[in-house]
SENU-310126 format. One line per 10 residues: number of its first residue (from 0); for each residue x, y, z of C-alpha. Coordinates in steps of 0.5 Angstrom, whole numbers. Layout:
REM SENU-310126
NUM> X Y Z  ...
//
This chain:
REM SENU-310126
0> 179 254 257  184 248 258  192 249 259  196 251 253  199 245 249  206 245 249  210 243 243  217 242 241  219 243 234  226 239 231
10> 228 242 225  228 249 223  229 249 216  223 251 211  218 247 213  220 248 221  220 256 220  213 256 216  210 252 222  212 257 227
20> 210 263 223  203 260 222  202 258 229  204 265 231  200 269 225  194 264 227  194 264 234  188 267 236  184 263 231  187 256 233
30> 186 258 240  178 259 238  178 253 234  182 248 239  179 251 246  186 252 248  193 256 246  198 252 242  205 254 245  212 253 242
40> 216 251 248  222 248 245  226 247 239  232 244 236  236 245 230  243 244 228  245 251 228  242 256 233  245 262 230  242 262 223
50> 237 267 222  231 263 220  226 269 219  222 267 226  223 269 233  224 263 237  227 267 243  221 264 248  223 257 247  228 253 250
60> 234 251 245  236 244 245  242 242 241  240 234 241  233 233 238  232 226 243  233 231 249  228 235 246  223 229 245  224 227 252
70> 223 234 255  218 235 261  217 242 257  213 239 252  207 235 250  208 234 243  214 233 239  214 235 232  219 232 227  221 236 221
80> 229 233 221  228 228 215  231 222 213  229 215 215  234 213 220  239 217 225  236 223 229  229 223 226  228 216 228  231 216 235
90> 228 222 237  221 220 234  222 213 238  224 217 244  218 221 244  213 216 244  217 212 249  216 218 253  209 218 252  209 224 248
100> 204 225 242  208 226 235  207 230 229  212 228 223  212 230 215  217 224 214  215 220 209  222 216 209  221 215 216  214 212 216
110> 215 208 210  221 204 213  219 204 220  212 206 220  209 200 223  213 199 229  212 207 231  205 206 230  205 200 235  209 204 240
120> 204 210 239  198 205 240  201 202 246  202 209 250  196 211 248  198 217 244  197 220 237  202 219 231  200 224 226  203 225 219
130> 198 228 214  204 232 211  208 226 209  204 225 203  202 230 198  203 236 202  197 240 204  192 235 201  188 232 207  189 225 204
140> 191 222 210  185 224 215  180 223 209  183 215 208  184 214 216  177 217 218  172 220 213  172 213 209  171 209 215  166 203 212
150> 168 204 205  172 198 202  178 201 198  180 198 191  185 202 188  189 209 190  193 212 185  195 219 184  201 225 182  205 225 188
160> 211 229 186  211 236 184  218 236 181  216 230 176  209 233 174  213 240 173  218 237 168  212 233 164  208 239 164  213 244 161
170> 216 238 156  209 238 153  207 246 154  214 248 151  216 242 147  223 242 151  227 236 153  227 233 159  234 235 161  233 242 160
180> 226 242 164  230 239 170  236 244 169  230 249 170  227 246 176  233 246 179  234 253 178  227 255 181  228 250 187  223 245 185
190> 229 240 184  235 238 188  242 239 186  241 231 186  234 230 183  235 222 183  230 221 189  225 225 185  225 223 178  227 216 179
200> 220 215 183  223 214 190  219 220 193  213 217 190  214 210 192  215 212 200  208 216 199  205 210 196  207 205 201  204 209 206
210> 197 210 202  197 202 201  197 201 208  191 205 210  188 203 204  188 196 205  190 195 212  197 191 211  204 192 213  208 198 209
220> 212 195 204  216 200 200  221 195 198  215 191 194  214 197 189  215 196 182  219 203 180  220 207 174  222 214 173  221 219 168
230> 228 220 166  227 216 159  221 220 157  222 224 150  219 229 146  217 223 142  213 220 147  210 227 149  208 228 142  205 221 141
240> 201 221 147  198 228 145  196 225 138  193 219 141  189 223 146  193 222 152  198 226 157  204 223 161  204 223 168  208 220 173
250> 203 216 178  203 212 184  198 206 183  196 201 189  191 196 187  188 190 191  187 184 186  185 177 187  192 175 188  195 180 193
260> 196 188 192  200 191 186  204 197 188  207 201 182  210 208 180  212 209 173  210 214 167  203 213 165  199 215 160  192 218 162
270> 186 220 157  187 228 156  179 228 158  180 226 165  181 230 171  188 228 173  190 230 166  189 237 168  193 237 174  199 241 172
280> 206 244 175  208 242 182  200 241 184  199 234 187  193 229 186  190 223 189  184 219 187  181 213 192  176 208 189  171 205 194
290> 165 201 194  160 206 197  163 213 196  165 211 189  171 215 186  174 221 190  179 226 187  183 231 192  188 236 189  192 241 191
300> 199 244 193  204 238 194  210 241 197  213 248 199  213 251 206  206 254 207  203 247 204  207 243 209  206 247 215  198 247 214
310> 198 240 214  203 240 220  199 245 224  192 241 222  195 235 226  198 239 232  191 242 232  187 235 232  192 234 238  190 240 242
320> 182 238 241  183 232 244  182 231 251  185 226 257  182 219 257  180 220 250  181 213 246  185 215 240  184 211 233  190 207 230
330> 195 210 226  194 206 220  186 205 220  187 199 224  191 197 230  198 196 228  198 189 231  192 187 226  195 190 220  196 184 215
340> 202 182 212  204 185 205  202 180 199  205 182 193  200 181 187  202 176 181  203 180 174  196 182 171  192 185 166  192 193 166
350> 186 196 164  187 201 158  193 197 155  200 199 153  203 204 149  209 202 145  214 206 141  219 203 137  225 206 133  226 201 127
360> 231 200 121  227 202 115  227 196 111  223 191 108  219 186 113  220 190 119  213 192 120  210 184 119  215 182 124  213 186 129
370> 206 184 128  208 177 128  211 178 135  205 181 138  200 176 135  205 171 138  204 174 145  197 174 144  197 182 144  191 185 141
380> 192 192 138  188 198 138  192 202 134  198 202 130  202 209 127  208 209 123  212 215 121  219 217 119  224 219 123  226 227 121
390> 233 226 124  235 220 120  232 217 113  234 210 115  229 210 121  222 209 122  218 210 129  212 205 130  207 207 135  203 201 138
400> 197 202 143  195 195 145  188 193 148  188 190 155  194 185 156  199 183 161  206 186 163  209 179 161  206 179 154  208 186 153
410> 215 184 155  216 178 151  214 181 145  219 187 146  224 182 147  223 178 141  223 184 137  229 186 140  233 180 139  230 180 131
420> 235 186 131  230 191 128  231 196 134  235 202 133  234 205 140  231 201 146  223 200 146  219 205 150  213 202 154  208 206 158
430> 202 203 161  195 207 160  191 208 166  184 209 167  184 215 171  179 220 174
//
């Protein structure tokens, strides 16, 4: 049997403690599967006196994660610190420069510095594994990087943030407001005290940018993602979607087009008959559309200590199974030096059209004016529903569902209706997406 694989773990929060717990509980199984032991020989965290519920007494303690990353005591550096810069970036960079394999769950770090870190890993001939960075325990990175070799990906999309999916699920099931759902999510630990990163789409955007690079062989470009969150979703939207046979989900979508690559994160209406519409609570789901395999959908727990620890442990096990002299594959499926520059697509048609909710003054001519603005923008309407607003006798709600059209056309029509002075509140526009 080969010598034990010596690993160092930086960051002993919920995930770090769960990784140590899993490595200890599954030690025999992992040794049998990998052909060698996996031993934690070094750890680093901010407070060495904190009780984390795991025994790290046999590991050497490092106050400085960079020192741990360079230590001769380890062969693999596991970064669970978090953050796109600071100690996380410094320690990962130090580990790669020292010829150590790296495992990380840090989507923010990869979305900002992934290409340069990949180049460093490939130069040194070491592995940079990051399964836990996207969709928690779902093995989407391994699937796209290895199992789909030879397939050409045309679209990747999915539910990548459990907090948002939990909120939207409860809003529909219980008829309660976004604000009340968010408070409960914070109380239950599904949302942070400052939930902006989750509910405004930033977390999903980081994950999507990594999948986009894997899907299309391009450089990561997290700053070129169109982004909307879910904070403006109301019960009126939830009910209207249900009446029309849809369910609202926050999706990250990346599509390759003739003019470039389109990346977007936003609330989306998906048919209730689709599989992705049945993904509830904190569960995540990622779909990949390919030329040979067709459409593949993976679902599972997208967050939490155990789910993330499972992905991290899988990455460590992959390294334990590798042997000296083995040529490791590129970090993002293509060598970092061959990743193409990201080219942002022009505005284009979105299959399935748009849902538009307008709260308007109840007066003569409004409906005709709306129809004219749609016609002027060459928007074909699939359905129109009009009903009174129970909270105000002078208001009406108009729900429009368009056939396939462009973002530019919809915005032009809505801007015109707004200038006409017919709206009581800001118009709600939600894309309708083809879904698995």
